[in-house]
N, C-alpha and C positions, 0 to 999 in steps of 0.2 A: 536432260539438264546436266550441267557439269559444275563441280565445285572446285575452285582454284584460289589458293591463298586467302581462304575465308570468304570468297565472293561467289555467289550463285549466279551462273549465266545460263541463258537459254540457247540451245544448239538447233535452231530451226531455220533452215534455208540460208539465204545470203546474209541474214542478220546474225549468223553464228558468232558467238563471243560477246554479244551485247548483253550487258547486265540488266537485270530487272530492278530498276530503281537505284542501281549503284553503278558508278562509272568504273571502268577497268583500265584507267590510264596508267596505273602503276601498282606495285605490290602494296599490300596492306601495311607492311612494316614501315613504309615511308611516310604514312600519315601521322601527323602530330597527335600525341596522346595528351589527355588532360594534365598529366604530370609534367610534360615538357612544353606545353603550349605557352605562348608569351604571356597571357594574363596570369597563369599560375606561377610562372617564374617571377613576374613583377610582384605578386603578392608575397612570395617567399622572401624577396629582397626587402620589401617593406617591413616584414616582421623581424628582420635582423636588426639588432640594436646597434650594429656598426654601420648600417646604411644611413646615408645623409638624410633620407626621408624621415628617419626617426629622430635623430638628435639635432638636426639643424634648426628646427623652430625654437627649441629650448635655448640653444646657443644664441640665437638672434635676440630673444627676449632678455637673456642674461646680459648681453652686451649693451642693450638699450638701458637696462636698469643700472649697469655700471657707469654708463656715461651720465645718466641723470643723477646718480649718487655723487659723482665727482663734481658735477656742476653745482649741486646744492652745498657740498662740502667746501668748495672753493669760495662760494658766496657767503656761507654762514658756518664757519668752522666751529662755532659754539653749539650748533645743532647736530652736526654729523662729522665724525672724523674722516680723514681721507682713507681710501682703501689701502694705500701703502702703509699708513700708520697702524691699521688693524692687522695687516699681515706682519708688520714688524713686531707687534705685540705677541702674536702667535709664535713666531719663530724666535723671538728674543728669550722667552722663558717657557718652552714647551712643557717642562715638567710641572709647572704650576697649573696649566690647563688640563693636562692629563690626569693629575691627581684629583683635582676637583671634579672632572668629568667622570672619573671612575666612582667617586663617592655618590654623585647624583644618579649615575646609572645603576648602582647597587640598590639605592632606595627605590628607584622606578621598577626594577625587575622584581624585587621582593614584594612591593606593593601590588604589582600585576599578579604575581603568584597567589597572594592572599585574596585579592579581590576577585580575580577571574576564577580561581579554584573554588571559592565558596559560592560564587554565582552559578557555576556549572553544577555543583552538587545540589544547590537549592532548586535549580531548574529541573533536575531529574526528579526531585521529590514533588515538585509542582505538577509535572506531567503525569505522575503515577497516582498522586493523591490530590484530587481536586480541592479538598477542603484546605490543604496547605496553600494552594494558589490564592484562594479567596481570603485567607488570613494574612498572607505575607505581602501580596502585591500592593495594597494601599500604603503600607509602611515603606516599601521599596521606592514607590513614587515620591513620598514625602522626603525620604533621604536624598533622592536625586535632585529635587528642586530646592533643597536647603543649600544656601551658599556655604561652601566648605571653608572659605576663609574666615567666616564668622565663628566657626566652632574650633578652629585651630588653636587659639590660645587656651581654650578649655581642655583640649587634648594634651597640650603641653603641661598644664597643671595636673592632669590625671596621670600621665605616663612619664613625666620627667622631660629632661632636656636632651635625651639621646636620640636614637634612630627610630624608636617606636612611634612617636606621634607623626613623624613624616611618612612612615609606612602606612599608618592608618589613614592619613589624608589621601595618599595615592590609591589605596585600596577602595576608599569610598568613591573616588572619581571614576575608577575603572569598573566598579561593581555593576552598575545598572545596565550599561550597554551590553555586557556579556550576558546578564540575566535575561534580558528581553530577546536577544538574538537566539540564544540556545533554547529558550522556552518556545519560541516560534518554530525553530527547526524541529524540535521534538514533536510538535503538534501537527506540522505540515506534511505528514506521511501520506503518500498517495493511497486513496481508499481501495483501489483494486489490489494493490500489493498487500495491504493490510488484510483484505479478504482472503488472499491466497495463504497468508500465514495462519489465519484462523481455520481455513479449510484443512491445513496440514496439522492442526491441533498443536500449534506452537504455544509454549508457555509464555506467560507475561515477561519473564526474564529473558527468554529467547527473542521476543519481539523487541524488547528494549535494546539488547546488545547487537542484534543482527539487522535491525531495521531502523529504530528510532535514532540511536546514537550515530550510525553512519549517515542518516539523512540530515542530522543536525550539524555535521562537520562543515559544510560550506558556510552555514550561518555563524558557526563558532570562529572560523578563520576570518570571516568578514568583520566580526566584532574585534578580533585581535588586531586587525589592520587599523582599527580606529583607536583602541585603548592603549596599544603599545607606545605610539608616539604621544598619546595623551598622558601617559604615565609620567613622561618627562615634565609636562606642565604641572602635574600634581606634585612631583618632587620639588620643583623650583618654587612653586607657591608655598609649600611647607617650609622650605629654607628661607623664603622671604619673611614669613610670619613668625615661625618658631624662634623664640628667643634662645640664645645660647648656642646657635649653630656656628660651628667652627670650620666646616668644610662644605664643599659642593659648589656647583656653578652658580646657584641662586644666591648663596652667601657672598661669593666673590663679586657677582654683578651688583648686589646691593651695596657692598663696601666700596666698589669702584665708582658707583654713581654718587655716593655721598662725598667722594673726593674729586668729582668731575673728571675722572679718567675715562673718557668716552671710548678710547681705543680698546681698553680692557673690557668695557661693557659690551661692545659690539663683537669683540673677539669671543667672549663667552656665549653670546647669542649665536655666533657662527658655529661654535662647538655643539650647542644644543641642536641646531638645525641639521648638522652632519650626523649626529647621533639618531635623530628622528628618521632621517632618510635611511640610515643603515638598518634600524629596526624594521621599518616598512619593507625594505628589500628582503630581509630575512623571512618575514611572514609571507611575502609574495613568492619567494622560492619554495617555502614549505607548502604553500597552496598549490603550486604547479606539481610538486612531487606527490602530494596526497590526493589531489582531486583530478588525477588523470582520467578517471572513469566518469566524471560528472559532465553533464551536458554543456555547462558553461565553458569548460576547457575544449570540448569538441567543437563548439561553435567558434571559439577563438582560433583554432587551427584550421578551420574550413576556409 
């Protein structure tokens, strides 16, 4: 037998050089590898955000929506402003929208910090002390199903007309999704891995830090993908309802609607949508950086 270029051939008689189950038509280096094969190249191109396969469907839908918007705005100008008017409102006084957007974003981020932070700590206690879970979870469910708009005036009476009631409303809205996701992630530890930690006589603190919290990270980031854009909704709702609001996109939209300035109303809505997309993109980027080890990321790259 003879081995040449990674191919085993049989050297018997006139059939010398014939491969056993492998052809010898060319060197092995000329054969396409999985990394350079056309299907792999096609998948790599599709994964690129700059490839038309990725962005062209969204662009087509956006153009269709723009055409439909323009048709409705031309036929019923009292229902929808023209897109040019919305753009003129944004570019005519950008400082107005930036100032109010910053005020709303500040309320949203502080509310997420309070709500998500307290939910994460409470989920840790619930995972380690079962009686805490049985005591707290019913009240968390009641808080989640309570219409937050109904209690906002009472929060204004309790905390005044400043930033505090708006932060409390945003924290209430973002609290329950983080609590449920983190608690689920802390409990969904693979049993074989947990047995390995117990075999190694790991302490309860080591199991929490090295196993349960890393295992809950995908659930936590998934919750943040929901609650960060949702925090803007909470901030705007608080600005709508809270009396005495002097800043924020919610207050600006409410005042513009009362004076029938639809261009400013939809310009404020466009700012909120852009802020929500930006927050979602930041969480997605953090997820890609932090969850490179997780099977969900490996399946995405496959």
